[in-house]
C-alpha positions as CSV (number, residue, x, y, z in Angstrom):
1,M,53.0,121.4,-104.2
2,A,50.7,123.0,-101.6
3,A,51.6,120.3,-99.1
4,I,55.3,120.9,-99.5
5,E,54.8,124.6,-99.0
6,R,52.7,124.0,-95.9
7,F,55.5,121.7,-94.6
8,L,58.2,124.2,-95.3
9,A,56.2,127.0,-93.6
10,A,55.6,124.8,-90.5
11,A,59.3,123.9,-90.3
12,A,60.3,127.6,-90.5
13,T,57.7,128.5,-87.8
14,A,59.1,125.8,-85.5
15,G,62.7,127.1,-86.0
16,C,64.1,124.3,-88.0
17,P,67.2,125.4,-90.1
18,A,67.0,125.0,-93.9
19,D,69.8,122.3,-94.1
20,Q,67.9,120.2,-91.5
21,V,64.7,120.4,-93.5
22,R,66.6,119.5,-96.7
23,R,68.0,116.4,-95.1
24,F,64.6,115.3,-93.9
25,R,63.2,115.7,-97.4
26,V,66.0,113.7,-98.9
27,A,65.3,110.9,-96.4
28,G,61.6,111.0,-97.3
29,Y,60.6,112.1,-93.8
30,A,57.8,114.7,-93.2
31,P,57.8,115.5,-89.5
32,Q,54.5,116.5,-87.8
33,P,54.3,119.8,-85.9
34,R,55.3,118.5,-82.5
35,Q,58.2,116.6,-84.1
36,L,59.3,119.7,-85.8
37,E,59.5,121.5,-82.5
38,F,61.6,118.6,-81.2
39,H,63.9,118.8,-84.2
40,A,64.3,122.6,-83.7
41,A,65.2,122.0,-80.0
42,A,67.7,119.4,-81.0
43,R,69.5,121.9,-83.2
44,A,69.4,124.4,-80.4
45,C,71.9,122.0,-78.7
46,D,74.5,123.1,-81.3
47,V,74.6,126.6,-79.8
48,P,76.9,127.4,-76.9
49,G,74.7,127.9,-73.8
50,G,71.9,126.0,-75.5
51,P,70.2,122.9,-74.1
52,T,72.1,119.6,-73.7
53,Q,69.0,117.5,-72.9
54,V,65.8,117.4,-74.9
55,G,62.7,115.5,-73.9
56,L,59.8,114.5,-76.2
57,G,56.4,113.1,-75.3
58,G,54.2,112.8,-72.3
59,A,51.3,110.7,-73.6
60,R,51.3,107.5,-75.6
61,G,51.0,107.5,-79.4
62,G,52.6,111.0,-79.9
63,G,55.3,109.8,-82.4
64,K,58.1,110.0,-79.9
65,S,60.3,107.1,-81.0
66,H,60.0,107.9,-84.7
67,G,60.9,111.6,-84.2
68,I,64.0,110.8,-82.1
69,L,65.2,108.1,-84.5
70,M,64.9,110.4,-87.5
71,Q,66.7,113.2,-85.7
72,M,69.7,111.0,-84.9
73,T,69.9,109.3,-88.3
74,A,68.5,111.7,-90.9
75,D,70.0,114.9,-89.5
76,D,72.7,114.4,-86.8
77,C,74.5,111.5,-88.3
78,Q,74.4,112.9,-91.8
79,R,75.8,116.4,-90.9
80,E,78.6,115.2,-88.6
81,P,81.0,112.5,-90.0
82,G,82.1,109.8,-87.6
83,L,79.3,110.6,-85.0
84,K,78.9,107.8,-82.4
85,C,75.3,107.5,-81.1
86,L,73.7,105.3,-78.5
87,L,70.0,104.5,-78.6
88,L,68.9,102.9,-75.3
89,R,65.5,101.2,-75.4
90,K,63.5,99.6,-72.6
91,V,62.3,96.4,-74.3
92,G,61.5,92.8,-73.8
93,K,62.5,89.8,-75.8
94,A,61.7,91.2,-79.2
95,V,64.2,94.1,-79.1
96,R,65.8,93.4,-82.5
97,E,62.5,92.5,-84.2
98,S,60.8,95.7,-83.0
99,F,63.7,97.9,-84.1
100,E,63.8,96.1,-87.5
101,D,60.2,97.0,-88.1
102,M,60.8,100.6,-87.2
103,R,64.0,100.8,-89.3
104,Q,62.3,99.5,-92.4
105,R,59.5,102.0,-92.0
106,A,61.5,105.0,-91.1
107,L,64.9,104.7,-92.9
108,F,63.8,103.4,-96.3
109,G,65.0,106.6,-98.0
110,L,68.3,106.8,-96.1
111,P,71.3,104.7,-97.3
112,H,72.8,102.7,-94.5
113,R,74.1,99.3,-93.4
114,Y,72.5,97.5,-90.5
115,N,74.4,94.7,-88.6
116,R,71.5,93.0,-86.9
117,M,73.7,90.7,-84.8
118,E,75.7,93.6,-83.3
119,G,72.8,96.0,-83.4
120,I,74.7,98.8,-85.2
121,L,73.5,101.2,-87.9
122,T,76.4,102.6,-90.1
123,F,76.3,105.4,-92.6
124,E,78.6,106.2,-95.5
125,N,80.3,109.0,-93.6
126,G,81.3,106.7,-90.8
127,S,78.6,107.9,-88.4
128,R,76.8,105.1,-86.5
129,V,74.0,104.3,-84.1
130,V,74.6,101.6,-81.5
131,L,71.3,99.9,-80.5
132,G,71.4,99.4,-76.7
133,H,68.7,97.7,-74.8
134,F,67.9,97.1,-71.2
135,K,65.4,95.0,-69.3
136,D,66.8,96.0,-65.9
137,E,68.9,99.0,-64.9
138,R,72.0,96.8,-64.4
139,D,72.0,96.0,-68.1
140,I,72.9,99.7,-68.8
141,D,76.2,99.2,-66.9
142,A,77.6,97.5,-70.1
143,Y,77.5,100.9,-71.8
144,L,79.0,103.0,-69.0
145,G,82.6,104.1,-69.3
146,L,82.4,104.4,-73.1
147,E,82.1,107.7,-75.0
148,Y,79.1,108.6,-77.1
149,D,78.6,111.9,-78.9
150,L,74.9,111.6,-78.6
151,I,72.6,109.4,-76.5
152,A,68.9,108.8,-76.8
153,V,66.9,107.1,-74.0
154,E,63.5,105.8,-74.6
155,E,61.1,105.4,-71.7
156,A,63.3,107.4,-69.4
157,T,61.0,107.2,-66.4
158,T,61.8,103.5,-66.1
159,L,65.2,104.6,-64.8
160,T,66.2,106.0,-61.4
161,A,67.8,109.5,-61.2
162,S,71.1,108.0,-60.3
163,K,71.2,105.7,-63.3
164,Y,70.3,108.6,-65.6
165,R,73.1,110.6,-64.1
166,M,75.5,107.8,-64.8
167,I,74.3,107.7,-68.4
168,R,74.9,111.4,-68.8
169,T,78.6,110.9,-67.9
170,T,79.1,108.9,-71.1
171,A,77.8,111.8,-73.3
172,R,81.1,113.4,-74.1
173,T,83.1,114.1,-77.3
174,S,86.4,114.9,-78.7
175,K,84.9,116.6,-81.8
176,L,85.6,120.3,-82.0
177,H,82.3,121.4,-83.5
178,W,79.9,119.1,-81.7
179,R,78.1,119.5,-78.3
180,P,77.2,116.2,-76.6
181,R,73.5,115.8,-75.9
182,I,70.8,113.5,-74.7
183,Y,67.4,113.0,-76.2
184,S,64.7,111.2,-74.2
185,S,61.1,110.1,-74.6
186,T,58.8,108.9,-71.9
187,N,55.3,108.8,-70.3
188,P,54.2,109.9,-66.9
189,G,54.6,107.2,-64.2
190,G,57.3,104.8,-63.2
191,V,60.2,104.9,-60.8
192,G,61.7,107.9,-62.6
193,H,58.5,110.0,-62.6
194,A,59.7,112.5,-59.9
195,W,63.2,113.2,-61.2
196,Y,62.0,113.5,-64.9
197,K,59.2,115.9,-63.9
198,A,61.6,118.0,-61.8
199,L,64.3,118.1,-64.6
200,F,62.1,118.6,-67.7
201,I,58.4,119.2,-66.9
202,D,58.6,121.8,-64.2
203,P,61.1,124.1,-66.0
204,F,58.9,123.8,-69.2
205,E,55.7,124.6,-67.3
206,Q,57.4,127.5,-65.5
207,G,59.0,128.9,-68.7
208,E,62.4,128.6,-67.1
209,E,64.2,126.1,-69.4
210,R,68.0,126.4,-69.5
211,E,69.9,123.1,-69.9
212,T,66.7,121.2,-70.9
213,R,63.9,121.5,-73.4
214,F,60.6,119.6,-73.3
215,I,58.1,119.1,-76.1
216,P,54.8,117.7,-75.1
217,A,53.0,115.4,-77.5
218,T,49.8,113.3,-77.3
219,V,48.0,111.0,-79.7
220,D,46.2,114.1,-81.1
221,D,49.6,115.3,-82.4
222,N,50.1,112.1,-84.5
223,R,47.8,111.9,-87.6
224,F,49.2,108.5,-88.5
225,V,47.9,106.7,-85.4
226,N,45.0,104.4,-86.3
227,V,41.6,105.2,-85.0
228,D,41.3,101.9,-83.0
229,Y,44.4,102.9,-80.9
230,V,42.8,106.3,-80.1
231,T,39.6,104.5,-79.0
232,T,41.7,102.2,-76.8
233,L,43.2,105.2,-75.0
234,E,39.8,106.9,-74.7
235,E,38.4,103.8,-73.0
236,L,41.1,103.9,-70.2
237,T,40.0,105.2,-66.8
238,G,41.7,106.7,-63.7
239,W,45.4,107.5,-63.7
240,Q,46.0,105.5,-66.9
241,K,43.7,107.7,-69.0
242,R,45.2,110.9,-67.5
243,A,48.7,109.7,-68.1
244,W,48.6,107.8,-71.3
245,R,45.9,109.7,-73.1
246,Y,46.6,113.2,-72.0
247,G,50.2,113.1,-70.7
248,D,49.2,114.4,-67.2
249,W,52.3,114.7,-65.1
250,D,50.3,115.2,-61.9
251,I,49.8,111.5,-61.7
252,A,51.9,108.4,-61.4
253,A,51.3,104.8,-62.3
254,G,49.4,103.1,-59.5
255,Q,48.4,106.5,-58.2
256,F,46.7,106.3,-54.8
257,F,44.9,109.7,-54.7
258,T,43.2,109.5,-58.1
259,T,40.7,112.2,-57.1
260,W,43.5,114.8,-56.7
261,R,43.0,117.7,-59.1
262,R,45.5,120.5,-59.1
263,E,42.9,122.9,-60.6
264,V,40.5,122.1,-57.8
265,H,42.6,121.5,-54.7
266,V,45.4,124.0,-55.1
267,V,44.2,127.6,-54.4
268,P,45.7,131.1,-54.2
269,A,46.7,132.3,-50.7
270,F,44.3,134.5,-48.7
271,E,44.3,135.9,-45.2
272,I,43.0,133.4,-42.6
273,P,40.2,134.8,-40.5
274,G,40.9,135.1,-36.8
275,D,38.0,132.8,-35.8
276,W,39.2,129.8,-37.7
277,T,40.9,126.9,-36.0
278,V,44.6,126.7,-36.7
279,W,47.1,124.0,-35.9
280,A,50.4,122.5,-37.1
281,A,52.0,119.2,-38.0
282,M,55.6,118.0,-38.4
283,D,57.3,115.1,-40.1
284,Y,60.8,115.1,-38.6
285,G,63.9,114.6,-40.7
286,F,67.5,115.6,-41.0
287,V,68.9,113.6,-43.9
288,H,65.4,113.4,-45.3
289,W,63.1,116.4,-45.4
290,N,61.8,118.0,-42.2
291,V,58.4,119.2,-43.1
292,V,56.0,121.4,-41.1
293,Y,52.6,122.5,-42.2
294,L,50.3,125.2,-40.9
295,L,46.7,124.1,-41.2
296,A,43.4,126.0,-40.8
297,Q,39.8,124.9,-40.7
298,D,36.7,127.1,-41.3
299,G,33.3,126.9,-39.7
300,D,32.0,124.5,-42.4
301,G,34.7,121.9,-41.9
302,N,36.9,122.8,-44.9
303,T,40.6,122.3,-44.2
304,F,43.3,124.5,-45.8
305,V,47.0,123.7,-45.8
306,V,48.2,127.3,-45.4
307,D,52.0,127.2,-45.5
308,E,54.9,124.9,-45.7
309,H,58.3,124.8,-44.1
310,A,60.5,122.1,-45.6
311,V,64.3,121.8,-45.1
312,R,67.1,119.3,-45.0
313,G,70.1,119.2,-42.7
314,W,68.8,121.8,-40.3
315,L,69.1,121.5,-36.5
316,V,66.2,122.0,-34.2
317,K,66.9,125.5,-33.1
318,R,67.1,126.7,-36.7
319,I,63.9,124.9,-37.7
320,A,62.1,126.4,-34.7
321,T,63.1,129.9,-35.8
322,G,61.9,129.1,-39.3
323,V,58.5,127.8,-38.0
324,R,58.0,131.0,-36.0
325,G,58.7,133.0,-39.1
326,M,56.2,130.9,-41.1
327,L,53.5,131.6,-38.5
328,E,54.3,135.3,-38.3
329,R,53.7,135.6,-42.1
330,H,50.1,134.8,-41.4
331,G,49.7,136.8,-38.2
332,F,49.9,133.8,-35.8
333,K,52.0,132.9,-32.8
334,L,52.6,129.5,-31.3
335,G,50.0,130.2,-28.7
336,D,47.3,130.5,-31.4
337,L,47.7,126.8,-32.4
338,V,45.3,124.4,-30.9
339,S,47.8,121.6,-31.4
340,F,51.2,120.9,-32.9
341,V,51.6,117.1,-33.7
342,A,54.6,115.2,-34.9
343,G,55.5,111.6,-35.7
344,S,56.6,109.1,-33.0
345,D,60.3,109.3,-33.9
346,V,60.6,112.7,-32.2
347,F,59.7,111.1,-28.9
348,A,62.3,108.3,-29.2
349,R,65.6,108.5,-27.3
350,R,68.5,108.1,-29.8
351,G,71.6,106.4,-28.6
352,T,73.4,108.3,-25.8
353,A,71.5,111.6,-26.5
354,E,70.4,113.3,-23.3
355,M,67.2,114.6,-24.8
356,T,64.7,113.4,-27.4
357,I,64.0,115.6,-30.4
358,A,60.6,116.6,-28.8
359,Q,62.4,117.8,-25.7
360,Q,64.8,119.8,-27.8
361,Y,61.8,121.5,-29.4
362,A,60.2,122.1,-26.0
363,E,63.4,124.1,-25.1
364,Q,62.6,126.3,-28.1
365,G,59.0,126.8,-26.9
366,I,57.4,124.3,-29.3
367,H,55.6,121.6,-27.4
368,L,54.9,118.6,-29.7
369,A,52.0,116.1,-29.2
370,A,52.1,112.6,-30.6
371,A,50.5,112.3,-34.0
372,N,48.1,109.5,-34.9
373,M,50.3,107.2,-36.9
374,D,47.6,104.9,-38.4
375,R,48.7,104.8,-42.0
376,V,45.5,103.1,-43.4
377,N,43.1,105.4,-41.7
378,G,45.3,108.4,-42.4
379,A,45.2,107.6,-46.2
380,A,41.5,107.2,-46.0
381,R,41.1,110.5,-44.3
382,V,43.0,112.3,-47.1
383,L,40.8,110.5,-49.7
384,E,37.7,111.5,-47.8
385,L,38.6,115.2,-47.6
386,L,39.8,115.3,-51.3
387,G,36.2,114.4,-52.3
388,D,35.5,113.4,-55.9
389,V,34.6,116.2,-58.2
390,D,34.0,113.8,-61.1
391,A,31.4,112.0,-59.0
392,G,29.9,115.3,-57.6
393,I,31.4,114.9,-54.1
394,A,32.7,118.3,-53.0
395,P,36.3,118.5,-51.7
396,R,36.9,119.7,-48.2
397,L,40.7,119.9,-48.4
398,F,42.6,122.7,-50.1
399,V,46.3,123.5,-50.4
400,F,47.7,127.0,-50.8
401,E,49.9,127.4,-53.9
402,R,53.0,128.2,-51.8
403,C,53.0,124.6,-50.5
404,A,55.0,123.5,-53.5
405,R,56.4,120.2,-52.1
406,L,53.0,119.0,-51.0
407,V,51.4,119.9,-54.4
408,E,54.2,117.9,-56.0
409,C,54.0,114.9,-53.6
410,V,50.3,114.0,-53.3
411,P,49.7,113.0,-56.9
412,Q,52.9,110.9,-56.9
413,M,51.9,108.7,-54.0
414,Q,51.2,105.1,-55.1
415,H,49.5,102.0,-53.7
416,D,51.6,99.7,-51.6
417,P,51.5,96.4,-53.7
418,H,51.6,94.4,-50.5
419,R,48.9,96.4,-48.7
420,P,46.8,98.1,-51.3
421,E,44.8,100.2,-48.8
422,D,48.0,101.9,-47.8
423,V,50.3,104.4,-49.5
424,L,53.7,103.0,-50.6
425,K,56.5,104.2,-48.4
426,V,59.2,105.9,-50.5
427,D,62.3,107.9,-49.5
428,C,63.7,110.8,-51.4
429,D,67.0,110.3,-53.3
430,D,70.4,111.7,-52.4
431,D,69.5,115.0,-54.0
432,G,66.2,115.3,-52.1
433,V,64.0,114.5,-55.1
434,G,60.8,112.5,-54.4
435,G,59.9,111.0,-51.1
436,D,56.7,110.9,-49.1
437,D,57.7,113.3,-46.2
438,P,55.1,116.0,-47.2
439,Y,52.4,113.4,-47.5
440,D,53.2,111.9,-44.1
441,C,53.1,115.4,-42.5
442,L,49.7,116.1,-44.2
443,R,48.4,112.8,-42.9
444,Y,49.5,113.7,-39.3
445,G,47.8,117.1,-39.6
446,L,44.5,115.8,-40.9
447,M,44.3,113.0,-38.4
448,A,44.8,115.6,-35.6
449,R,41.4,117.0,-36.3
450,T,39.5,113.7,-36.1
451,A,39.4,114.2,-32.3
452,P,38.2,117.2,-30.3
453,A,40.7,120.0,-30.3
454,R,42.9,120.4,-27.3
455,A,44.4,123.6,-25.9
456,Y,47.9,124.1,-27.0
457,V,50.4,124.3,-24.1
458,G,53.2,126.1,-25.9
459,A,53.4,129.9,-26.0
460,Y,56.0,132.7,-26.4
């Protein structure tokens, strides 16, 4: 009796309504605390103005799949007759077998029919769950154009942002008292790491969730996981341990800069002393991001990325004005910079254009020098300055908190599988999410200080 009372108290604390809890008890399902938080968030989707997308997970072994399945089947499908749900799973050859095992474990107390050939769960009130599976993104196209009242996506970061947006278009309904929604589970890493972090994790960490809710869960939140699996996760190293054991979203699978630590390398802003060396770097872009960094170095060789100017679709004159404003925030002028380097593309003549991008900047008083474009040595330079706090090697590179895109970008950079000593080249998507432009600009800036400083020729 005490166990039931504890469960009811935990459910009430999480915000689960009484009818939801009653359905779970009828189904023989006793959610754990993190699962209860997820179930409460799922019910918040009922409220006008509430969320329409709910994410669960982060690390492995947190009970994500079980929680989502039970929300769909034991609660949503039971309270809304005729509900049509789609459960998309990223699986291999054993899709039906793995689902059959989970169905028998989870739904033993819930009357239903299961057509294994068609992959459809049906309940007495006409609600049903369609089991969808995909090995590649193109497999999902078979489900597009249809209408689903509810969609659940497992391993969401295996999808690109554009494919997830396409899936969202199928979440619609003709039911008067039902709000369409999407549940998702995932782990850090994968092709969708950047968009999922931007959509779910960042609003959660900043306390600014509106259309989304995210409930983090690790193996510590699942008392039913066997001890051997916990030991396996503990024995991982590098990015895998940070992602799969602890659900650290500051990494990505195949992470290049494994020594990056937000708590170490990201520092609050402070006033730069007048005797420090200051310089700037640019990675040019119009469709992609145009990124400019102001960098400073103290007398001990520590480098600070002081400020960031990142825009898309801006012309040279407008960017030049913005760069001046960035410098003025810190009490600097162009003439205070010992150099201002940029990638080689700004010096190339484009089509019938009369001037190069560099010449256009020169007209604005910004005289650009060619950056060192060596990718391998540039990546090595970043690694060198990051140090390795776990190995007792002190860092010499620090980033001010205001450089948000760089802080987001560095831990997402991955090894190039065809050239492991280099960082994989990646472009941002149509919405500007992801991409390596901030990293390239950082690389240019750090390589500019491997040679003796030169006097800067530009001035007001």
